[in-house]
N, C-alpha and C positions, 0 to 999 in steps of 0.2 A: 376596759376594766378600770374601775375607779379604785385608787389606792386609799384605803381608809385606815387611819391610825386609831384603834379602839381606845387606847390609853388616853390619847389627847382628847377624844370626844368625851370620855368619862370625866376627865379633869374639868373640861369646859362646862359640862352639864352640872357637875357637883358644885363648882364655884358659883355658877349662875344661880343654882338653887339656894345656896346660902345667902347670897346677896338679895335674891328675890324674897326669901323668907324675912330677912331683916327689914326690907322696904315695905313688905306687906304688913308686918307687925306695926311699924311706925305709921303707915298710911291709915290703918284702922284707928289707931289712937288719935291721930290728928283729925281724922274725919269726925270722930265723936266730939272732939273739942270744938270744931267749927260748927257742928250741928247745935251744940249747946249755946254757943255765942249767937248764932242766928236766931234761935228760939227766944233767947232773952231779949234780943233787939226787937223782934216782932212784938213780944209782950209789952215792952216799953212803949213802942209806937201805939199799940192799942190803948194802953193806960193813958198816955198823953192825949190821944184823940178823944177818949171818953171824958177827960177833964176839960176839953176844949182848948188845950194849949197849942196843939198842932193839928193840921188837917192833912190826912194822908189820902192820896188818890190811889186806892187799892186796885182799881181797874187798870190804871196805867202801870202800876208797879208789877202786876202779874203778867200783863201782856208783853212787857219788855223782857221777861225771863224766857219766853218761848220764841225761838227763832226758827225759821224754816229754810235754812240755807242748805242747798244740795250741791255738794262738791264731788265731782267724779274724778277719779285718779286713773291713770293708765298704768298697766302692768309694766315692770321693767323689761327690757329686751331679753335678758337672760334670767327670767324669773325662776327657772328650775335651779340654776346654780346659786341664785340668791337665797332661795329657801334651803338648799342643802348646806350652804356655808353657815347659815345662822340657826339651823334647826336645833342643834344640841344646846346652844346658849339660850335661845328663846324658850325651849321646852323646859329646861332646868329652871330658868328664871320664873316662868309661869307657875310651875308646880310649887316652887319655894314661896312665891308671892301668895298663892292661895293658902298654903299651909300657915304661913305667918299671919295672914289676914284672919284666918279662922281662929288661930290661937290668941290673937290680940284681943 
């Protein structure tokens, strides 16, 4: 029989949900800012290329962004206990992150 402390699980899940919500909210804001910066940078490259100031190798630029690395990982020996020990924190964090991301 597994001894489960429901109050501790609730505290872990609730705390992780709050932290996940804050990180999700911040992540979405930062992602929007980075997307704007990258878009402006690409527009500047196009403008400078059209003026003949710089030459951009677009083929090389886009092929470098796509990498086909395949890394396989092995499951930990006690994967059941690993999942059970982190389930409440990870579930709370994931739910909070998604709510914060959606609200951001």
